[in-house]
C-alpha positions in Angstrom: 61.9 164.0 80.6 63.2 162.6 83.8 64.9 159.2 83.7 63.0 156.2 84.9 64.6 154.7 88.0 66.2 151.3 88.7 63.8 149.7 91.2 65.3 147.4 93.9 62.9 145.1 95.6 64.2 144.3 99.1 66.6 146.3 101.3 68.9 143.4 102.3 72.7 143.7 101.9 72.6 142.7 98.3 69.8 145.1 97.3 71.3 148.0 99.2 74.8 147.4 97.8 73.5 147.4 94.2 71.4 150.5 94.9 74.2 152.4 96.5 76.6 151.7 93.7 74.1 152.7 91.1 73.2 155.8 92.9 76.9 156.7 93.3 77.2 156.3 89.5 74.4 158.8 89.0 71.6 156.4 88.2 68.1 157.1 89.7 67.3 154.4 92.2 64.2 153.5 94.2 64.4 150.8 96.9 61.1 149.2 98.0 61.2 147.3 101.3 58.3 145.4 102.9 59.7 145.7 106.4 60.1 148.9 108.5 63.9 148.8 108.5 66.7 147.5 106.3 68.8 144.4 106.5 66.6 141.4 105.7 68.4 138.3 107.0 71.2 140.6 108.1 69.0 142.9 110.2 69.1 143.7 113.9 65.8 144.1 115.8 64.6 145.2 119.3 63.1 143.0 122.0 62.7 143.9 125.7 65.7 146.3 125.7 67.9 144.0 123.7 69.1 144.3 120.1 69.3 140.9 118.4 70.9 140.0 115.0 68.1 138.3 113.2 70.1 135.9 111.1 73.7 136.7 110.0 75.8 137.4 113.1 79.5 137.2 111.8 80.8 140.2 110.0 83.8 139.5 107.8 85.5 140.9 104.7 86.9 144.1 106.3 90.6 143.7 105.7 92.1 146.0 103.1 91.4 144.7 99.6 88.5 142.6 100.8 84.9 143.2 99.6 83.6 145.2 102.5 86.7 147.4 102.7 86.5 148.0 98.9 82.8 148.9 99.1 83.4 151.3 102.0 86.2 153.0 100.0 84.0 153.3 96.9 81.0 154.7 98.8 82.8 156.7 101.4 81.4 154.6 104.3 83.2 154.2 107.6 81.7 150.9 108.8 82.9 151.5 112.4 83.8 147.8 112.8 86.0 146.8 115.7 88.4 144.0 114.7 88.4 140.8 116.7 91.4 138.6 117.5 89.2 135.5 117.6 86.8 134.8 114.8 85.1 131.9 116.7 85.7 128.9 118.9 84.6 125.4 117.7 83.6 123.0 120.4 83.9 119.5 118.9 82.0 116.4 120.1 85.0 114.9 121.8 85.4 118.0 124.0 88.2 119.6 121.9 87.9 123.4 121.7 89.6 124.9 118.6 90.1 128.7 118.5 89.9 130.3 115.1 92.4 133.1 115.4 92.1 135.8 112.8 95.9 136.1 112.7 97.2 133.4 110.3 100.3 132.6 112.3 98.4 132.1 115.6 95.9 130.0 113.6 98.7 127.9 112.2 100.0 127.1 115.7 96.4 126.3 116.9 95.6 123.9 114.2 98.9 122.1 114.5 98.3 121.6 118.2 94.8 120.1 117.6 95.2 118.3 114.2 98.9 117.5 114.1 101.4 117.3 111.2 99.2 114.8 109.2 96.7 117.7 108.5 99.2 120.2 107.4 99.2 119.3 103.7 95.5 119.9 103.7 95.8 123.3 105.3 98.6 124.3 103.0 96.4 123.3 100.0 93.4 125.2 101.6 95.4 128.5 102.0 97.0 128.3 98.6 93.6 127.6 96.9 91.8 130.2 98.9 94.3 132.9 97.8 93.9 131.9 94.2 90.1 132.0 94.2 89.8 135.2 96.3 92.1 136.8 93.7 89.7 135.5 91.0 86.6 136.8 92.8 88.2 140.2 93.5 89.1 140.7 89.8 85.3 140.8 89.1 85.3 137.8 86.8 81.7 137.4 85.9 80.6 133.8 86.6 78.6 132.3 85.0 79.0 134.6 81.9 75.6 135.5 80.6 76.5 137.6 77.5 79.2 137.4 74.8 80.8 140.5 76.4 80.9 138.8 79.8 82.4 135.7 78.2 85.1 137.8 76.6 85.8 139.7 79.8 85.9 136.4 81.8 88.4 135.0 79.3 90.6 138.1 79.5 90.5 138.3 83.3 91.2 134.6 83.5 94.3 135.0 81.4 95.4 137.9 83.6 94.7 135.8 86.7 96.9 133.0 85.4 99.7 135.4 84.3 99.9 136.8 87.8 100.7 133.4 89.1 101.0 130.6 86.6 101.0 128.0 89.3 97.3 128.8 89.8 96.4 126.5 87.0 96.8 123.6 89.4 94.0 125.1 91.6 91.5 124.7 88.7 91.1 121.0 89.6 89.4 122.2 92.8 86.4 123.4 90.7 85.5 119.8 90.0 86.5 117.9 93.1 84.9 117.8 96.7 86.8 119.0 99.7 87.2 115.4 101.0 89.5 114.7 98.0 92.1 116.8 99.8 91.5 115.6 103.4 93.6 112.9 105.0 91.3 109.9 105.2 92.0 108.6 108.7 91.5 111.8 110.7 88.0 111.9 112.3 88.6 115.0 114.4 89.7 117.0 111.4 86.8 115.7 109.3 84.3 116.7 112.0 85.9 120.2 112.2 85.7 120.7 108.4 82.2 119.3 108.1 81.0 121.7 110.9 82.7 124.8 109.4 81.5 124.1 105.9 77.9 123.6 107.1 77.8 127.2 108.3 79.7 128.6 105.4 78.7 126.5 102.4 75.5 124.9 103.6 76.7 121.3 103.0 79.3 118.8 104.3 82.8 118.3 103.0 81.9 115.4 100.7 79.4 117.6 98.8 81.1 121.0 98.8 83.2 121.7 95.7 86.7 122.3 96.9 87.4 125.7 95.4 84.4 127.2 97.2 85.2 125.2 100.4 88.8 126.5 100.5 87.6 130.1 100.2 84.8 129.6 102.7 87.3 128.1 105.3 89.3 131.3 104.8 86.6 133.7 105.9 88.0 134.1 109.5 91.1 135.6 107.9 89.4 138.2 105.7 88.8 140.7 108.5 86.3 139.6 111.2 84.9 142.4 113.4 82.1 143.5 115.6 79.6 146.1 114.5 78.5 148.6 117.2 74.7 148.3 117.5 74.6 144.9 115.7 75.2 143.6 112.2 72.0 145.4 111.0 74.1 148.7 111.2 75.9 147.6 108.0 72.5 147.8 106.2 71.8 151.1 107.8 75.1 152.6 106.6 74.3 151.3 103.1 70.8 152.8 103.2 72.3 156.1 104.2 74.6 155.9 101.2 71.7 155.3 98.8 70.0 158.4 100.1 73.2 160.5 100.2 73.7 159.8 96.5 70.1 160.8 95.6 68.3 157.5 95.8 65.0 156.8 97.5 64.1 154.1 100.0 60.5 153.4 100.9 59.8 151.1 103.8 56.6 149.2 104.5 56.1 149.0 100.7 55.7 145.3 100.0 55.8 144.6 96.3 53.0 142.4 95.1 53.4 142.5 91.3 55.9 143.3 88.6 54.5 143.7 85.1 56.4 144.2 81.9 55.1 147.0 79.6 54.9 147.1 75.8 57.4 150.0 76.0 60.0 147.6 77.4 59.9 149.0 80.9 58.5 147.4 84.1 55.6 148.5 86.3 56.2 147.7 90.0 53.2 147.8 92.3 53.1 147.6 96.1 50.4 146.4 98.4 50.0 150.0 99.8 49.2 151.3 96.3 52.6 152.7 95.2 53.3 152.3 91.5 56.8 152.8 90.0 57.6 152.6 86.3 61.2 151.3 86.1 63.8 150.8 83.4 65.4 148.0 85.3 64.2 145.9 88.3 66.5 144.2 90.8 65.0 141.4 92.9 66.7 141.0 96.3 64.6 137.8 96.7 64.8 134.1 96.2 64.3 132.9 92.6 60.9 131.5 93.5 59.8 134.8 95.1 61.0 136.8 92.0 59.0 134.4 89.8 55.9 134.8 92.0 55.9 138.6 91.5 56.4 138.3 87.7 53.7 135.7 87.4 53.2 134.4 83.8 55.8 137.0 82.6 58.6 135.3 84.5 61.3 133.7 82.3 60.6 130.0 81.7 63.6 128.9 83.7 62.4 131.0 86.7 58.9 129.6 86.5 60.2 126.0 87.1 62.1 126.8 90.4 60.6 125.4 93.6 60.0 127.5 96.7 63.3 126.1 98.1 65.8 123.6 96.8 65.3 120.0 98.1 68.6 120.2 100.0 68.1 123.8 101.2 68.1 124.6 104.8 66.0 126.7 107.2 67.1 128.0 110.5 65.8 127.5 114.1 67.0 130.5 116.1 66.8 131.4 119.7 67.1 135.0 120.9 68.1 135.3 124.5 69.0 138.1 126.9 71.2 137.1 129.8 72.9 138.6 132.9 76.6 139.1 132.2 78.0 139.3 135.7 80.8 136.8 136.1 81.1 135.9 132.5 84.8 135.4 131.5 86.2 138.7 130.2 88.0 136.8 127.4 85.0 134.8 126.3 84.9 134.8 122.5 81.9 136.4 120.8 81.1 133.5 118.4 81.0 129.7 119.1 80.2 126.7 117.0 79.1 123.7 119.1 79.1 120.2 117.7 77.2 117.6 119.7 77.6 114.6 117.5 74.7 112.4 116.4 73.8 114.4 113.3 74.1 117.8 111.6 71.7 120.6 112.2 68.5 120.1 114.2 70.2 121.2 117.4 73.2 118.8 117.0 75.3 121.7 115.7 74.8 125.2 116.9 76.2 128.7 116.2 76.2 131.0 119.2 76.9 134.7 119.0 77.2 136.9 122.1 76.9 140.7 121.9 80.2 142.5 122.8 80.6 143.6 126.5 81.6 147.1 125.3 78.4 147.7 123.3 75.6 149.4 125.3 73.4 149.5 122.3 72.9 145.8 122.2 71.8 145.1 125.8 70.9 146.9 129.1 73.8 147.5 131.5 74.9 144.2 133.1 73.4 142.1 130.3 74.3 140.5 126.9 72.3 139.5 123.9 72.6 136.0 122.5 71.6 134.7 119.1 71.7 130.9 118.9 70.9 129.1 115.6 70.9 125.6 114.1 70.2 124.3 110.6 66.8 122.7 110.3 64.9 120.9 107.5 62.0 123.0 106.2 59.3 120.5 105.3 58.6 119.1 108.9 57.9 122.6 110.2 55.5 123.4 107.4 53.8 120.1 107.6 53.1 120.5 111.3 52.1 124.1 110.9 49.5 123.1 108.4 48.1 120.0 110.1 48.9 119.9 113.8 49.7 123.2 115.6 50.0 121.4 119.0 52.7 119.1 117.6 54.4 122.1 116.0 54.6 123.8 119.4 55.9 120.6 121.0 58.7 120.3 118.4 59.6 124.0 118.9 59.9 123.4 122.7 62.0 120.3 122.2 64.4 122.2 120.0 64.6 125.0 122.5 65.5 122.5 125.2 68.2 120.8 123.1 69.7 124.2 122.3 69.6 125.3 125.9 71.5 122.2 127.0 74.1 122.5 124.2 74.7 126.2 124.8 75.6 125.3 128.4 78.9 124.0 127.0 79.8 127.6 126.5 77.9 129.3 129.3 77.6 126.6 132.1 75.1 128.5 134.2 73.0 129.7 131.3 69.6 128.8 132.9 70.3 131.0 135.9 71.3 134.0 133.7 68.3 134.1 131.3 66.0 137.1 131.5 64.5 136.8 128.0 64.0 133.9 125.7 62.3 133.7 122.3 62.6 131.3 119.4 61.9 131.5 115.6 61.3 128.7 113.1 61.2 128.7 109.3 57.6 130.0 109.5 58.9 133.0 111.5 61.6 133.7 108.8 59.1 133.6 106.0 56.9 136.1 107.9 59.6 138.6 108.6 62.0 138.2 105.6 59.5 137.3 102.9 61.6 134.3 101.9 59.3 131.5 100.8 59.3 128.6 103.2 61.9 130.5 105.3 64.7 129.1 103.2 67.9 130.8 104.3 71.6 130.5 103.5 71.4 130.1 99.7 72.1 127.0 97.7 74.4 124.4 99.2 77.6 124.9 97.3 77.8 121.4 95.7 79.1 122.4 92.3 80.4 125.4 90.4 77.1 125.9 88.5 74.9 125.8 91.6 74.5 129.6 91.7 73.4 131.4 88.6 74.3 134.9 87.3 72.3 138.1 88.1 70.5 138.6 84.8 67.1 136.8 84.6 65.6 138.6 81.7 65.6 141.8 79.7 66.0 144.5 82.4 65.3 142.0 85.1 68.1 141.2 87.6 68.6 139.5 91.0 71.0 139.8 93.9 71.5 138.0 97.2 72.8 134.6 98.3 71.2 132.7 95.4 73.5 134.2 92.7 77.2 133.6 92.4 79.3 133.5 94.5 76.7 132.7 97.2 76.2 133.2 100.9 78.1 135.4 103.4 78.0 139.1 103.5 81.3 139.5 101.5 80.0 137.1 98.8 76.6 138.9 98.6 78.4 142.2 98.2 80.5 140.8 95.3 77.4 139.5 93.5 75.6 142.8 93.9 78.6 144.7 92.7 78.6 142.7 89.5 74.9 143.3 89.1 75.3 147.1 89.4 78.1 147.2 86.9 76.1 145.0 84.4 73.1 147.3 84.7 75.3 150.4 84.0 76.8 148.7 80.9 73.2 147.7 79.7 72.2 151.4 80.1 75.0 152.6 78.0 74.5 149.9 75.4 70.8 150.6 74.9 71.2 154.4 75.3 68.0 154.4 77.2 69.4 156.3 80.2 72.2 158.8 80.2 74.6 158.2 83.1 75.2 161.3 85.2 78.5 162.2 86.9 78.8 160.8 90.4 77.6 163.4 92.8 79.8 164.8 95.5 79.4 163.4 99.0 76.8 165.4 100.7 74.2 165.0 103.5 72.0 167.7 101.9 68.6 166.6 100.7 68.3 166.1 97.0 65.5 167.0 94.6 63.4 164.1 93.3 65.1 162.9 90.1 62.3 160.5 89.2 59.8 162.9 87.6 56.4 161.5 87.3 57.4 157.8 87.2 56.5 157.3 90.8 52.9 157.5 92.1 52.7 157.6 95.9 50.9 154.9 97.9 47.2 155.5 98.6 46.3 156.9 101.9 45.1 154.1 104.3 41.4 154.0 104.7 
């Protein structure tokens, strides 16, 4: 009898990473994606000759030893990423422009020029703590441990982590203190800079972000930032190709509408188009609420209690713009954070990403693609959408105008350059990413227990930015890697599926390894 597959619901970075690693290990895998292409919040889409990054725009983690580099080595993927000397520029409210060089020595000179010697103890703490916690994450220490075996592994790995550098024990205090505990108190420029950087990397300000996560998040520009030819969605495309190369299946435009557990201990996964897959394990690349919605009354009790989005969770308001590029400075960095002052999010802080001038796939000749985003509260958009569409549209136009004016700090003649302009709200994100309420970015990293582990029930798992270690592409990859390894161990422990040797890399088509456990979708009427 053929083995039942592992079914992955959602072809985002997390789902595809887990699927590719499992397929590489010889496990039968089926990925079901509601959209017509992969990527989810890290997808790239076409509009009027431009290719826009839908959500995530900054690619990091490609230095040797970092998550994306390791994943590429394991799966035989050449990401094709071009390294960048500048991760981003931060435009503070007082007019200061801080360049985040990817080279650590250049960054050290930059920060000393803008923040002075009083800030250096903080930066030394940040670098030391980031090194310690990156080392912990890259050891694969399972947090939070969800089984006795994981607890024992965590203890063993933790002892090994401390033996490597005994001084790391001092870094453990950063698990229980906020970032502000390490900041010099009378340094408003530094505080504004750190608040802004943590807002985009940890979804909260410095007084709420726990320091261990904050230190590692502030280190992302030094983990290997690069530009992806064709847009960040190409990372998902390479992963999807790897899934298929190792014998897995991916079915697009197959929105899962129900997951039911069977008496035999398997799961029955059903799509709106009529496809039915009997699975040994199911991975949800969805928010906790959306996973619970598909499971219905069979969802674990803890999952049934989760709201559509956390009260402090964020949505995104995003503008996608096409502009003429003639006369733009040749050394203009590709990523900018703009801090206006007067608040956080809602157009007061923006993240602007510009397509590379060398990439003809992103824009027509003589043009560039812009993605401009700001954090926004979810509830006001949904309240207006339900009760007053005219007020909803007015709020959208007001946000666009605020964003247009702020972006002129980077591109002064922006208005004269625009050839295409389109915006998206949390309602848009729910429609295209299937994330309830359009919640994006994962949980604000306010304490070590904010993100759970991947296991949500017998043979039920999750990946994405709502499991540890949280948001960012490198973090999502680490979480998905843990999930794939946990499933392989579960398969061995239960002896339900025999693991096959990893197949050789090949582009040849493979036979269907799933036997009769997949029924195709009904033909449309």
